[in-house]
VOBA-1610 file (N, C-alpha, C; in pm, whole numbers, padded with zeros to 5 digits, always signed):
BEGIN
Met+01011-01763-02186Met+01012-01578-02113Met+01097-01560-02049Ile+01123-01421-02019Ile+01252-01361-01937Ile+01106-01298-01810Arg+01130-01405-01677Arg+01130-01309-01561Arg+01151-01241-01495Ala+01053-01118-01452Ala+01169-00992-01347Ala+01146-01014-01210Phe+01253-01054-01139Phe+01231-00991-00920Phe+01276-00815-00960Gly+01196-00765-00879Gly+01311-00669-00775Gly+01292-00581-00647Gly+01342-00535-00591Gly+01316-00457-00490Gly+01465-00393-00449Pro+01388-00317-00338Pro+01503-00199-00370Pro+01662-00235-00245Arg+01705-00158-00344Arg+01872-00154-00261Arg+01880-00268-00158Leu+01892-00184-00014Leu+01807-00176+00092Leu+01706-00149+00206Tyr+01704-00187+00266Tyr+01611-00226+00375Tyr+01694-00258+00481Leu+01584-00205+00553Leu+01702-00152+00692Leu+01496-00150+00813Gln+01576-00183+00926Gln+01380-00201+00974Gln+01408-00209+01091Gly+01390-00167+01254Gly+01399-00165+01374Gly+01344-00068+01425Pro+01434-00056+01575Pro+01386+00092+01639Pro+01574+00176+01692Gly+01484+00296+01619Gly+01646+00380+01616Gly+01681+00367+01436Ala+01612+00337+01411Ala+01678+00387+01270Ala+01655+00404+01142Leu+01622+00550+01212Leu+01632+00661+01153Leu+01795+00695+01143Arg+01854+00668+01260Arg+01975+00749+01285Arg+02056+00671+01180Glu+02044+00546+01022Glu+02105+00586+00975Glu+02063+00584+00824Leu+01986+00743+00869Leu+01928+00765+00717Leu+02032+00862+00676Gly+02095+00904+00711Gly+02249+00984+00713Gly+02337+00931+00622Arg+02410+00837+00714Arg+02520+00748+00623Arg+02438+00668+00483Val+02320+00633+00504Val+02266+00600+00365Val+02252+00710+00275Val+02173+00771+00282Val+02178+00893+00147Val+02339+00954+00099Ala+02417+00937+00229Ala+02518+00939+00263Ala+02593+00932+00116Gly+02597+00810+00085Gly+02671+00706+00002Gly+02604+00765-00177Ile+02503+00819-00136Ile+02406+00851-00270Ile+02419+00931-00303Ala+02408+01041-00219Ala+02417+01188-00226Ala+02446+01286-00240Glu+02474+01368-00276Glu+02562+01557-00065Glu+02443+01675-00099His+02308+01634-00202His+02251+01724-00140His+02099+01598-00209Ala+02021+01638-00056Ala+01887+01567-00070Ala+01771+01653-00118Ala+01632+01588-00176Ala+01516+01714-00143Ala+01420+01590-00022Leu+01407+01646+00013Leu+01287+01571+00104Leu+01106+01673+00096Val+01087+01558+00078Val+00922+01529+00098Val+00793+01482+00203Ser+00758+01604+00220Ser+00649+01549+00401Ser+00562+01586+00323Asp+00465+01580+00472Asp+00242+01587+00476Asp+00345+01772+00621Gly+00242+01853+00601Gly+00277+01930+00646Gly+00290+01847+00877Asp+00193+01818+00826Asp+00227+01741+00994Asp+00337+01649+01062Val+00403+01547+00950Val+00463+01521+00918Val+00600+01533+00967Leu+00642+01621+00852Leu+00708+01758+00835Leu+00771+01791+00975Gly+00644+01874+01100Gly+00653+01955+01236Gly+00678+01837+01281Arg+00737+01727+01259Arg+00647+01643+01368Arg+00804+01612+01418Tyr+00907+01535+01285Tyr+00957+01454+01194Tyr+01050+01531+01146Gly+01035+01647+01126Gly+01143+01702+00984Gly+01240+01769+01015Ala+01257+01841+01145Ala+01395+01875+01222Ala+01520+01743+01231Ala+01412+01666+01283Ala+01523+01523+01305Ala+01526+01498+01196Val+01528+01528+01065Val+01560+01418+00952Val+01632+01482+00894Glu+01622+01659+00923Glu+01733+01722+00801Glu+01867+01689+00940Gln+01803+01702+01048Gln+01978+01711+01075Gln+02030+01598+01108Val+01947+01460+01054Val+02067+01309+01053Val+02134+01360+00914Leu+02064+01438+00841Leu+02143+01454+00718Leu+02241+01513+00664Arg+02246+01621+00740Arg+02353+01690+00739Arg+02454+01702+00822Asp+02461+01620+00959Asp+02549+01583+01003Asp+02609+01428+00971Ala+02531+01432+00850Ala+02643+01335+00764Ala+02637+01382+00636Arg+02678+01503+00649Arg+02739+01632+00504Arg+02581+01610+00386Val+02535+01581+00416Val+02456+01641+00306Val+02345+01787+00311Ser+02333+01847+00238Ser+02283+01951+00245Ser+02130+01880+00198Val+02065+01928+00283Val+01881+01929+00235Val+01766+02040+00234Gly+01696+02073+00163Gly+01586+02135+00083Gly+01523+02058+00128Ser+01365+02104+00206Ser+01245+02071+00198Ser+01137+02058+00150Ala+00926+02021+00146Ala+00856+02146+00053Ala+00738+02002+00153Thr+00635+02077+00099Thr+00532+02011+00261Thr+00384+01988+00073Leu+00391+01917+00073Leu+00239+01813-00029Leu+00114+01903+00026Ala+00046+01961-00045Ala-00123+01937+00032Ala-00166+01951-00102Gly-00264+01913-00012Gly-00399+01788-00107Gly-00350+01652-00191Glu-00412+01645-00245Glu-00387+01514-00272Glu-00222+01515-00425Val-00220+01363-00411Val-00078+01304-00500Val-00172+01340-00656Ser-00137+01495-00685Ser-00199+01549-00836Ser-00092+01571-00885Asp-00100+01648-00972Asp-00031+01721-01138Asp+00014+01865-01040Ala-00136+01876-01039Ala-00123+02009-00967Ala-00004+02012-00848Ser-00010+01946-00769Ser+00060+01916-00626Ser+00221+01878-00657Val+00222+01770-00748Val+00364+01779-00760Val+00437+01904-00883Ala+00399+01923-00916Ala+00476+02017-01022Ala+00457+02156-00851Ala+00441+02187-00787Ala+00460+02316-00712Ala+00544+02251-00604Leu+00635+02101-00570Leu+00704+02034-00496Leu+00794+02112-00601Asp+00799+02093-00658Asp+00890+02082-00832Asp+00974+02229-00771Ala+00881+02299-00725Ala+00914+02409-00821Ala+00986+02452-00653Ala+00937+02385-00541Ala+00973+02395-00370Ala+01094+02363-00366Leu+01190+02324-00387Leu+01266+02136-00364Leu+01395+02226-00481Pro+01492+02225-00368Pro+01637+02244-00444Pro+01678+02217-00544Arg+01723+02298-00675Arg+01709+02192-00839Arg+01886+02120-00812Glu+01921+02142-00666Glu+02127+02097-00780Glu+02049+01915-00621Ala+01916+01935-00534Ala+01922+01821-00529Ala+01953+01668-00608Arg+02024+01560-00539Arg+02082+01418-00668Arg+01969+01310-00574Cys+01869+01333-00438Cys+01816+01228-00399Cys+01693+01210-00348Val+01554+01176-00317Val+01470+01242-00276Val+01397+01114-00229Val+01401+01229-00082Val+01383+01205+00034Val+01248+01189+00092Gly+01107+01068+00080Gly+00984+01050+00087Gly+00989+01021+00279Leu+00935+01103+00295Leu+00868+01044+00460Leu+00740+01042+00539Gly+00668+01021+00589Gly+00543+00982+00608Gly+00533+00920+00551Gly+00403+00893+00545Gly+00299+00802+00549Gly+00314+00744+00347Gly+00151+00675+00248Gly+00183+00633+00122Gly+00130+00783+00094Arg+00074+00894+00082Arg+00087+00964+00047Arg+00250+01092-00003Ser+00296+01097+00119Ser+00412+01189+00105Ser+00512+00994+00007Ile+00547+00922-00010Ile+00586+00817+00011Ile+00548+00815-00136Asp+00460+00856-00201Asp+00387+00876-00364Asp+00459+00989-00463Ala+00472+01118-00312Ala+00526+01208-00372Ala+00634+01335-00397Ala+00721+01184-00341Ala+00831+01207-00341Ala+00933+01089-00518Lys+00843+00975-00470Lys+00860+00900-00577Lys+00816+00989-00731Ala+00712+01055-00719Ala+00660+01142-00832Ala+00717+01266-00878Ile+00831+01314-00809Ile+00996+01367-00752Ile+01054+01338-00873Ala+01067+01230-00778Ala+01195+01067-00879Ala+01177+01063-00974Leu+01056+01047-01018Leu+01073+00998-01186Leu+01037+01178-01276Lys+01043+01293-01200Lys+00980+01416-01267Lys+01177+01439-01326Arg+01195+01425-01190Arg+01434+01529-01193Arg+01494+01347-01244Gly+01475+01218-01284Gly+01535+01123-01297Gly+01597+01153-01190Leu+01565+01051-01056Leu+01662+01076-00957Leu+01642+00938-00841Pro+01691+00935-00806Pro+01664+00764-00645Pro+01573+00814-00590Val+01513+00750-00499Val+01445+00787-00423Val+01466+00662-00266Val+01445+00742-00181Val+01492+00711-00064Val+01344+00729+00035Thr+01318+00580+00124Thr+01185+00601+00121Thr+01193+00612+00272Val+01075+00604+00407Val+01097+00683+00517Val+01025+00692+00541Pro+00890+00553+00615Pro+00785+00536+00608Pro+00745+00621+00833Thr+00666+00632+00769Thr+00620+00690+00993Thr+00480+00633+00992Ala+00412+00532+00887Ala+00298+00474+00950Ala+00375+00358+00911Ala+00276+00189+00929Ala+00243+00117+00868Ala+00155+00144+00801Ser+00105+00187+00760Ser-00014+00158+00631Ser-00047+00135+00491Asn+00030+00055+00467Asn+00079+00035+00290Asn+00233-00001+00282Asp+00275-00064+00139Asp+00381-00114+00177Asp+00456-00018+00039Ser+00372+00095-00013Ser+00401+00178-00085Ser+00602+00232-00049Pro+00630+00170+00031Pro+00785+00259+00043Pro+00837+00180+00018Thr+00862+00011-00018Thr+00906-00097-00064Thr+00921-00135-00239Ser+00858-00025-00335Ser+00751-00016-00459Ser+00816+00116-00593Arg+00856+00048-00649Arg+00862+00089-00820Arg+00706+00205-00792Ile+00641+00176-00779Ile+00495+00182-00853Ile+00425+00315-00691Phe+00353+00378-00843Phe+00286+00565-00741Phe+00199+00511-00795Val+00112+00631-00732Val-00011+00621-00781Val-00094+00789-00795Met-00098+00820-00889Met-00120+00970-00876Met-00354+01059-00831Tyr-00384+01103-00863Tyr-00475+01082-00794Tyr-00528+01243-00896His-00716+01253-00903His-00755+01428-00908His-00782+01507-00822Glu-00774+01615-00820Glu-00800+01604-00687Glu-00903+01661-00667Asp-00999+01571-00694Asp-01127+01556-00601Asp-01060+01386-00501Gly-00944+01348-00552Gly-00973+01175-00495Gly-00973+01114-00541Ala-01043+01087-00691Ala-01096+00974-00804Ala-00875+00947-00819Leu-00870+00782-00839Leu-00776+00809-00883Leu-00739+00812-01028Asp-00659+00857-01023Asp-00629+00906-01173Asp-00556+00810-01277Arg-00359+00754-01204Arg-00308+00672-01298Arg-00238+00557-01150Val-00164+00529-01240Val-00042+00421-01233Val+00047+00487-01301Glu+00125+00524-01225Glu+00302+00518-01270Glu+00366+00472-01209Arg+00534+00416-01274Arg+00646+00302-01250Arg+00784+00427-01208Leu+00837+00397-01131Leu+00976+00382-01139Leu+01101+00354-01228Pro+01146+00374-01260Pro+01238+00330-01380Pro+01322+00141-01313Arg+01384+00226-01162Arg+01398+00093-01007Arg+01353+00194-00928Ser+01363+00051-00827Ser+01275+00018-00699Ser+01366+00125-00637Pro+01338+00158-00507Pro+01423+00253-00459Pro+01479+00193-00367Glu+01622+00357-00403Glu+01746+00306-00332Glu+01790+00223-00182Ala+01607+00361-00090Ala+01698+00269+00027Ala+01560+00236+00030Val+01495+00158+00211Val+01388+00190+00266Val+01404+00208+00396Ile+01443+00271+00495Ile+01413+00293+00624Ile+01327+00321+00668Val+01308+00198+00804Val+01167+00196+00868Val+01196+00164+01065Asp+01173+00285+01053Asp+01176+00313+01213Asp+01108+00251+01321Thr+01108+00097+01333Thr+00980+00097+01383Thr+00919+00151+01556Glu+01005+00215+01621Glu+00909+00335+01698Glu+00947+00419+01619Leu+00967+00516+01579Leu+00813+00606+01524Leu+00683+00502+01434Leu+00692+00431+01367Leu+00566+00373+01402Leu+00478+00339+01459Leu+00533+00293+01625Leu+00479+00313+01730Leu+00386+00452+01738Arg+00412+00518+01746Arg+00412+00695+01735Arg+00239+00696+01688Ala+00264+00566+01559Ala+00079+00640+01472Ala+00007+00566+01545Pro-00006+00674+01469Pro-00260+00602+01442Pro-00258+00461+01503Pro-00266+00339+01582Pro-00331+00250+01550Pro-00369+00179+01397Ala-00514+00261+01333Ala-00535+00231+01289Ala-00437+00290+01144Leu-00416+00333+01139Leu-00279+00321+00990Leu-00241+00234+00993Leu-00169+00133+01119Leu-00136-00038+01114Leu-00254-00078+01049Arg-00366-00039+01067Arg-00491-00202+01115Arg-00498-00276+00905Ala-00519-00051+00865Ala-00549-00120+00709Ala-00375-00171+00692Gly-00259-00110+00679Gly-00166-00156+00625Gly-00147-00344+00663Ile-00287-00327+00734Ile-00258-00524+00740Ile-00378-00630+00704Gly-00483-00503+00614Gly-00585-00463+00548Gly-00537-00526+00416Asp-00479-00398+00346Asp-00378-00458+00205Asp-00228-00563+00260Gly-00163-00573+00361Gly-00104-00629+00268Gly-00174-00779+00321Leu-00251-00817+00379Leu-00412-00928+00352Leu-00370-01021+00213Thr-00418-00933+00190Thr-00444-00901-00031Thr-00326-01009-00118Lys-00199-01000-00081Lys-00078-00978-00165Lys-00114-01122-00113Arg-00087-01227-00121Arg-00134-01403-00136Arg-00277-01381-00265Phe-00318-01376-00300Phe-00413-01461-00279Phe-00431-01338-00463Glu-00348-01228-00488Glu-00391-01168-00571Glu-00297-01243-00642Ala-00142-01265-00617Ala-00042-01291-00699Ala-00078-01489-00707Glu-00157-01557-00655Glu-00251-01705-00661Glu-00272-01675-00804Gly-00375-01542-00761Gly-00519-01522-00909Gly-00442-01509-01019Cys-00293-01436-01069Cys-00198-01352-01122Cys-00069-01518-01226Ala-00106-01555-01033Ala-00013-01717-01118Ala-00064-01812-01190Ala-00193-01797-01166Ala-00350-01895-01218Ala-00347-01897-01367Val-00361-01772-01397Val-00395-01753-01527Val-00199-01681-01625Asp-00113-01680-01522Asp+00029-01661-01633Asp+00003-01525-01601Gly-00027-01425-01559Gly-00065-01255-01565Gly+00077-01227-01561Ile+00085-01084-01543Ile+00183-01048-01599Ile+00129-00905-01451Thr+00310-00929-01435Thr+00331-00830-01275Thr+00328-00657-01307Pro+00324-00600-01146Pro+00409-00462-01233Pro+00494-00481-01251Gln+00649-00631-01239Gln+00711-00532-01284Gln+00729-00579-01480Gly+00602-00618-01532Gly+00614-00603-01733Gly+00645-00751-01758Thr+00672-00891-01640Thr+00692-00983-01684Thr+00585-01119-01643Arg+00596-01201-01700Arg+00454-01351-01582Arg+00568-01346-01430Pro+00484-01432-01342Pro+00588-01356-01223Pro+00618-01489-01190Leu+00756-01517-01152Leu+00860-01608-01061Leu+00773-01734-00956His+00861-01782-00878His+00798-01853-00769His+00806-01739-00671Thr+00885-01748-00655Thr+00991-01581-00543Thr+00879-01595-00485Ala+00836-01510-00534Ala+00732-01378-00490Ala+00608-01435-00472Gly+00584-01581-00538Gly+00419-01616-00452Gly+00405-01682-00337Ala+00552-01760-00234Ala+00629-01714-00135Ala+00664-01672-00061Ile+00667-01506-00068Ile+00679-01405-00060Ile+00552-01385-00080Ala+00437-01363-00084Ala+00351-01335-00007Ala+00274-01404+00066Ala+00311-01543+00032Ala+00186-01694+00155Ala+00270-01662+00280His+00336-01619+00239His+00497-01597+00460His+00394-01494+00444Gly+00447-01339+00420Gly+00362-01252+00439Gly+00231-01271+00536Phe+00112-01342+00390Phe-00018-01371+00489Phe+00003-01459+00624Ala+00092-01520+00647Ala+00072-01619+00694Ala+00122-01579+00869Thr+00227-01496+00813Thr+00244-01407+00919Thr+00138-01344+00974Leu+00036-01203+00902Leu-00015-01220+00966Leu-00125-01237+01045Leu-00135-01379+00932Leu-00285-01412+01052Leu-00228-01465+01183Ala-00068-01499+01215Ala-00043-01574+01280Ala-00045-01426+01408His-00006-01317+01375His+00069-01146+01496His-00025-01082+01488Ala-00081-01091+01384Ala-00186-00949+01338Ala-00211-00978+01522Pro-00344-01024+01590Pro-00411-00915+01684Pro-00328-00842+01845Gln-00267-00963+01766Gln-00104-00958+01932Gln-00036-00818+01883Ala-00057-00787+01772Ala+00002-00662+01723Ala-00056-00498+01728Met-00255-00553+01657Met-00260-00387+01653Met-00309-00371+01825Ala-00279-00552+01971Ala-00317-00505+02071Ala-00160-00401+02098Asp-00075-00396+02086Asp+00083-00385+02114Asp+00042-00143+02113Ala+00053-00161+01893Ala-00006-00094+01866Ala-00021+00017+01961Val-00177-00014+02048Val-00295+00025+02066Val-00192+00067+02230Ala-00124-00048+02311Ala-00024-00035+02442Ala+00105+00039+02405Gly+00144+00136+02332Gly+00226+00093+02262Gly+00379+00007+02294Arg+00335-00070+02292Arg+00416-00107+02318Arg+00585-00198+02205Leu+00676-00179+02143Leu+00725-00281+02071Leu+00768-00410+02119Ser+00736-00441+02052Ser+00750-00631+02047Ser+00804-00736+01961Pro+00805-00810+01903Pro+00833-00902+01817Pro+00728-00927+01733Ala+00594-00965+01764Ala+00446-00993+01700Ala+00470-00788+01582Phe+00495-00731+01629Phe+00464-00574+01664Phe+00573-00561+01522Glu+00730-00616+01507Glu+00875-00607+01420Glu+00791-00674+01304Ala+00761-00828+01341Ala+00722-00939+01223Ala+00588-00908+01083Val+00469-00827+01182Val+00356-00763+01106Val+00450-00701+01061Val+00462-00597+01097Val+00576-00382+01030Val+00645-00464+00930Glu+00752-00599+00909Glu+00846-00648+00812Glu+00675-00781+00732Ala+00570-00751+00803Ala+00475-00830+00673Ala+00436-00766+00569Val+00396-00617+00646Val+00288-00503+00537Val+00390-00426+00434Ile+00454-00430+00501Ile+00549-00262+00459Ile+00658-00408+00314Leu+00784-00490+00386Leu+00875-00559+00326Leu+00770-00704+00192Met+00743-00760+00267Met+00701-00879+00212Met+00547-00888+00114Ser+00503-00747+00182Ser+00368-00764+00092Ser+00390-00623-00027Gly+00462-00578-00009Gly+00577-00488-00135Gly+00645-00565-00227Leu+00670-00666-00230Leu+00776-00768-00264Leu+00646-00859-00327Gly+00558-00951-00273Gly+00504-01016-00352Gly+00457-00914-00416Phe+00357-00846-00384Phe+00257-00783-00546Phe+00336-00715-00621Glu+00397-00640-00621Glu+00526-00609-00711Glu+00534-00683-00851Asn+00651-00847-00795Asn+00613-00975-00841Asn+00557-01002-00850Gly+00476-01024-00804Gly+00346-01168-00745Gly+00241-01098-00869Gly+00182-00938-00851Gly+00090-00954-00937Gly-00034-00865-00896Leu-00149-00816-00890Leu-00237-00777-00863Leu-00394-00859-00931Ser-00465-00916-00836Ser-00584-00905-00876Ser-00729-00856-00900Leu-00821-00869-00827Leu-00919-00827-00837Leu-00981-00709-00705Ala-00947-00764-00615Ala-00929-00688-00453Ala-00851-00540-00531His-00734-00551-00585His-00697-00395-00583His-00753-00343-00785Ser-00824-00365-00788Ser-00941-00433-00902Ser-01087-00288-00833Leu-01114-00359-00772Leu-01228-00243-00735Leu-01189-00124-00624Thr-01075-00123-00640Thr-01039+00095-00565Thr-01071+00125-00704Arg-01066+00107-00856Arg-01119+00137-00968Arg-01280+00187-00914Gly-01316+00150-00895Gly-01465+00165-00908Gly-01491+00233-00750Phe-01475+00177-00637Phe-01468+00272-00491Phe-01371+00399-00471Thr-01273+00441-00514Thr-01206+00560-00566Thr-01224+00633-00672Arg-01380+00660-00658Arg-01464+00722-00756Arg-01602+00766-00647Glu-01575+00674-00558Glu-01756+00734-00502Glu-01696+00770-00394Pro-01794+00934-00354Pro-01733+00972-00176Pro-01735+00940-00088Ala-01861+00849-00086Ala-01846+00796+00054Ala-01774+00693+00088Val-01710+00557-00011Val-01593+00461-00064Val-01412+00641-00031Ala-01458+00683-00140Ala-01275+00734-00133Ala-01230+00773-00021Thr-01320+00846+00037Thr-01212+00831+00211Thr-01188+00744+00268Val-01250+00656+00244Val-01232+00492+00367Val-01019+00464+00291Arg-00964+00476+00396Arg-00776+00372+00356Arg-00838+00225+00257His-00723+00282+00225His-00719+00183+00085His-00712+00039+00135Gly-00577+00044+00258Gly-00640-00068+00336Gly-00743-00157+00395Glu-00822-00095+00451Glu-00960-00078+00378Glu-01107-00151+00261Gln-00990-00029+00189Gln-01061-00097+00104Gln-01022-00195+00077Val-00981-00275+00053Val-00832-00390-00067Val-00906-00483+00098Ala-00912-00443+00191Ala-00915-00583+00299Ala-01111-00693+00198Phe-01197-00589+00212Phe-01359-00606+00182Phe-01355-00611+00063Gly-01262-00612-00042Gly-01175-00580-00201Gly-01140-00812-00203Leu-01048-00816-00112Leu-00989-00923-00102Leu-01114-01081-00073Leu-01220-00988+00030Leu-01355-01131+00023Leu-01428-01105-00003Val-01413-00985-00170Val-01517-01047-00241Val-01462-01085-00448Gln-01268-01090-00358Gln-01246-01160-00453Gln-01214-01302-00376Leu-01245-01370-00322Leu-01267-01476-00315Leu-01370-01563-00231His-01506-01439-00255His-01649-01517-00317His-01567-01593-00434Leu-01551-01523-00576Leu-01542-01490-00700Leu-01435-01565-00717Thr-01358-01678-00650Thr-01219-01751-00673Thr-01303-01922-00633Pro-01281-01983-00728Pro-01358-02136-00727Pro-01257-02211-00586Gly-01281-02213-00514Gly-01282-02304-00480Gly-01229-02232-00297Ala-01267-02112-00284Ala-01222-02040-00208Ala-01313-02048-00100Glu-01433-02087-00119Glu-01522-02089+00032Glu-01483-02069+00106Ala-01383-02215+00236Ala-01357-02182+00313Ala-01231-02125+00369Thr-01224-02084+00285Thr-01112-01919+00303Thr-01079-01770+00297Leu-01249-01760+00285Leu-01318-01669+00300Leu-01392-01670+00422Arg-01457-01834+00464Arg-01538-01788+00610Arg-01437-01782+00721Glu-01323-01767+00724Glu-01248-01852+00822Glu-01149-01670+00791Leu-01203-01638+00692Leu-01119-01447+00637Leu-01207-01336+00742Ile-01333-01328+00777Ile-01489-01254+00750Ile-01478-01260+00898Pro-01490-01348+00990Pro-01420-01308+01134Pro-01288-01238+01131Phe-01175-01327+01097Phe-01050-01240+01218Phe-01029-01105+01082Cys-01098-01056+01009Cys-01144-00922+00957Cys-01222-00908+01056Ala-01362-00884+01094Ala-01435-00894+01236Ala-01366-00795+01294Lys-01268-00952+01383Lys-01202-00888+01484Lys-01053-00772+01513Leu-01000-00775+01359Leu-00927-00684+01436Leu-00957-00535+01335Gly-01101-00547+01317Gly-01148-00417+01325Gly-01192-00371+01126Leu-01162-00494+01074Leu-01130-00413+00872Leu-01245-00459+00851Pro-01326-00404+00708Pro-01440-00391+00670Pro-01421-00594+00584Thr-01600-00588+00619Thr-01691-00682+00583Thr-01786-00684+00567Arg-01899-00613+00569Arg-01983-00530+00551Arg-01947-00444+00443Leu-02094-00400+00362Leu-02001-00327+00263Leu-02126-00111+00363Ala-02163-00177+00516Ala-02158-00033+00524Ala-01997+00007+00596Asp-01960-00108+00629Asp-01863-00048+00710Asp-01730+00065+00564Ile-01765+00025+00462Ile-01730+00114+00359Ile-01773+00259+00328Gly-01898+00267+00361Gly-02009+00383+00326Gly-02083+00301+00232Leu-02118+00249+00226Leu-02211+00178+00112Leu-02384+00118+00197Ser-02454+00051+00067Ser-02485-00012+00155Ser-02591-00091-00041Arg-02667-00188+00067Arg-02682-00350-00071Arg-02828-00246-00071His-02858-00166-00093His-03011-00106-00140His-02947-00027-00228His-02870+00028-00273His-02803+00163-00318His-02748+00038-00478Val-02865-00066-00549Val-02775-00091-00623Val-02725-00045-00753Ala-02791+00106-00761Ala-02718+00217-00839Ala-02530+00144-00820Val-02512+00226-00737Val-02341+00307-00722Val-02289+00139-00755Leu-02377+00029-00610Leu-02258-00038-00700Leu-02244-00064-00789Asp-02324-00084-00928Asp-02304-00145-01057Asp-02168-00032-01090Arg-02184+00067-01034Arg-02102+00212-01130Arg-01992+00124-01079Ile-01987+00146-00943Ile-01824+00037-00888Ile-01825-00101-00973Ala-01865-00194-01024Ala-01847-00252-01055Ala-01757-00244-01213Ala-01821-00138-01249Ala-01848-00116-01376Ala-01706-00049-01397Ala-01594+00043-01295Ala-01559+00093-01346Ala-01427-00040-01314Thr-01464-00081-01194Thr-01379-00138-01090Thr-01313-00262-01284Leu-01391-00297-01362Leu-01356-00375-01425Leu-01250-00292-01635Thr-01169-00221-01527Thr-01062-00092-01615Thr-00985-00124-01623Ala-00961-00203-01474Ala-00848-00188-01400Ala-00749-00317-01468Pro-00561-00275-01516Pro-00546-00391-01623Pro-00520-00519-01588His-00552-00480-01413His-00518-00676-01342His-00621-00751-01271Ile-00753-00685-01406Ile-00903-00713-01385Ile-00935-00862-01368Gly-00763-00962-01515Gly-00816-01061-01509Gly-00768-01184-01446His-00647-01115-01396His-00600-01195-01276His-00641-01324-01184Leu-00725-01338-01254Leu-00828-01492-01201Leu-00880-01597-01241Pro-00879-01723-01179Pro-00929-01849-01244Pro-01022-01832-01293Gly-01129-01847-01416Gly-01204-01896-01372Gly-01336-01828-01528Pro-01423-01816-01544Pro-01476-01701-01684Pro-01477-01594-01625Pro-01440-01505-01765Pro-01424-01338-01747Pro-01489-01279-01631Leu-01497-01173-01595Leu-01573-01153-01519Leu-01671-01057-01465Thr-01782-01019-01481Thr-01886-00884-01554Thr-01932-00832-01465Ala-01986-00744-01483Ala-01997-00611-01372Ala-02137-00628-01252Pro-02210-00729-01364Pro-02297-00792-01220Pro-02263-00918-01151Ala-02146-00943-01252Ala-02114-01096-01108Ala-01994-01015-00961Ile-01967-00885-01054Ile-01845-00758-00913Ile-01972-00785-00848Arg-02113-00664-00861Arg-02171-00653-00833Arg-02238-00758-00649Asp-02301-00930-00790Asp-02412-00919-00710Asp-02273-01017-00573Ala-02092-01064-00594Ala-02063-01119-00492Ala-02024-00982-00378Met-02078-00852-00442Met-02030-00744-00299Met-02153-00771-00232Leu-02252-00814-00290Leu-02383-00843-00175Leu-02341-00959-00103Ala-02321-01083-00148Ala-02311-01156-00100Ala-02255-01165-00005Val-02092-01125+00000Val-01996-01113+00068Val-02110-01050+00206Asp-02173-00925+00216Asp-02205-00873+00276Asp-02384-00923+00403Ala-02343-01073+00275Ala-02490-01112+00303Ala-02402-01192+00431Leu-02298-01245+00394Leu-02301-01339+00490Leu-02138-01287+00560Ala-02100-01204+00556Ala-02068-01072+00710Ala-02200-01128+00848Ala-02297-01101+00774Ala-02408-01009+00839Ala-02397-01209+00933Gln-02460-01243+00824Gln-02469-01444+00927Gln-02346-01505+01083Glu-02259-01409+00939Glu-02134-01450+01112Glu-02138-01370+01236Ala-02199-01270+01225Ala-02201-01126+01313Ala-02306-01162+01368Ser-02431-01290+01399Ser-02523-01279+01433Ser-02480-01416+01482
//
């Protein structure tokens, strides 16, 4: 059986990398469409547009309003120049997903420029569409990976440290989700079974975060560019993205199907949701108890969720946990875990067990 591995054509990371954007986009098209949110566009839009114009690329911009929904994407499409032959996504995960949605709608290549290391969306073909109320609608896929990913770590250092924490939470999951997918020979977002390369990348990303995340968080708070910060950014954006897209997802991300349907949890950052989801997955993975006990204090030290209360839930609201568990079973990668098929009661009980174990560790 043919197995696939894919990724961006070009990945650039380092302080001042934004200066390369004009050269990169000029090699793709003479006209570009810039997609961002209002805050990021206000801070960086003029500089980005100037870099593009200096490279003789004409550019028109539009601001994402609200969720990445069918309505907001249609509004962006109407506001952006029709002559654009490349889409540039500037900002966090929502802005980059919106840029991908425009790229898919118009059949254009996309270049991503993250302004926070909050997730691995910049490297991925995948993007998520939401309902207007914030609930997950569907997952879409570009026909190919982004043409380029431009990661200026000076910009990322200006982002709130909480966004880096969320990115670390997202990145921690990828080793174990890739292992779960490989254990059952599951299907990755590439549409094939995984190659060994993806698992190796995901495992190295996890090891990088384990070694450097605490120092990188301290550096982010202090506003220091450091080797630890650079290493964690690479793990969060590049290794995590390549790891999940080519290695597959499992229960940790399946839980977002349930979490995003509950108003109390829907506002919790994606990386924080899946960080708690990873603990639930490890509880349900045969032989992973030692790793679970290692990760609970590690996550707690970083400020990542380890208790239900940390993501707006309560162990006493069993009906809510039952709804989350039932919705989790609708995810396409829910079967990517060794052992017997998961049930809603088993997922609910695992959430309660993790909560109890974290309480015990904290006492």
